[in-house]
N, C-alpha and C positions, 0 to 999 in steps of 0.2 A: 826232813822238809816232808816228807810223803804224807808223815801224821798231820801236815794242817793241811792237804792238799785232801785228802780223806775226810776229814773232819767239817774243813770247809764246804767242800762236794755237798757232805749229809746235813750241814746245819740248809744247804740251798735248798734240799731236794725237800726239808721240814719246813723250809715257810713254804714253799709253792703248796706245799697239801695242807700248809692253815688257811693260804687262801682261797682255797678249791674249797677248803671248808667252806670259812664266809661266803664266797660264791653260792655255794647251796643253800646253806641260811636264808640267804635276801631272796632267793629262788622260792624258799618254800613258804614263804608269807604269800606267792602267789599263785598256791594250788587252791584251788576251787574244795577235790575234796577232802573233809577232815582227820581222815584214814590217813592217806596222802599225808598231806601236812605233819603231824605225828612221826611218823615214821620218816620224813626226812630230816624234823626238825632235829627231833632226838639222835638220828648218824652222821649229822653236821657239828652236830656240840662234840661227838664220841669222836670224828677227825681232827675238831679244833684243839680238843685239850690233849690226844695223845702226838700230834703233830708240835706243838707249843713244849710239853714236855722233853722231847725229844728235843727240839732246837734249844731248848736251855741246858740242858745237858752235853750236846755237839759246842755250845756257843762257853759255858765251863769250862770245858777241857779244851778248847784255843785258847782261854784267857792262862788256863795252868800252864801248860805248853809254852807259853810266851814270855810268864813269870820262870817256867826256866828258864829255860835260855838265857834272861834276863839274869840271873842270881846264881845262877845253877842248879843241877836239878838237888831235892833233898836239902838246901843249907840252914831250913829250922831245927831239922832235927838230925842230932848230932850223938853219935857213939861213944860211952865215955872206955 
């Protein structure tokens, strides 16, 4: 149960940072200085990529935990 809460909380945090990165990306297009635009553009893309990757990983962990709970842990790998 605590693993569900931990991974669910981490998934929500990664989704928050992904939305924050999208917000930075949108606001970077309103900047007048080209140097500031380039810096904020690449920074926002880095934030989005890292948080999306972590969110995908935490989502897969939650899905696997749910599958293990339904079928039992390691049901597909049996030792002879």
